N, C-alpha and C positions, 0 to 999 in steps of 0.2 A: 428526529433528525438522524440521518444516516451517519455511520462512523466517519466517512470521508468529509461530509459537511461539518460534522461536529469538530473534527480535527482542524479543518480550515478556519472555522469560526474562532476557535481558541488560539490558533497559531497567528492569524492575521489581525487580531484585535489589538489596536494600538493603545488601549487604555492601560493604566497602571495595574500592576499585579496586586489586587486587593485580596482579602481573605476569602470572599465569595468566588472570585475568579480562580484563585488557587485551588479551592475545593472542587470547582468544575474541572479544572485541569487534572487533578488527581483522580476524579471519577472517570474521566475519559481515558486516562492511562490504565486504570484498573479494568475497564471494559475491553480495551484493546488487548490486554494480557489474557483475558478469558478466551478470546477467539484466535489468538496468535498460534501459529503452528509450532510444534515442538520437534526436537530432533527425532527423526524416524517417521514423521508424518509424511503423507503424500502431498506433494506441492499442489496448491490450488490451480486449476486450469485457467488460462487466460489466452487472449488473442491479440496479436500485434500485426501491424502492416509489414509486408516484405518490402524492404527499401529499394530493391532493384527491379521490382515488377509493379507497374502501376495498378493500384486497386487490389492487388493480391494480399491475402492475410495468411497467417500461420498460427495454429493453436499449439500450446504446449503439449496437449494430449496426443497430437500427431507424431510427436517425437518419442513417445514412450519406448523404453528399452534402448534408447540411444543416448550417448553422452551429450549433456547440454550445459553450456556455460552462460551465465547471465552476467553481464558487465554493466554496472551502474556507475554513472559519472555525470559530471556537470560540464557543460560547454559554455558557461558564462564567465 
């Protein structure tokens, strides 16, 4: 199971938090920490759609050497 699917499976499981499920959650969190970037690491490359140009995309690596701000939020 990929990290994303593993995370979604544990996050969206409506069953009660049993000892087994808690152990699975702790294991998933430990695996996430193993691969999490640390201060000073290069950011992983990713691609996003450009909102004002239909079909265009932008990769983080294309902006290397330029200031980049990532704003995360919820519109719900």
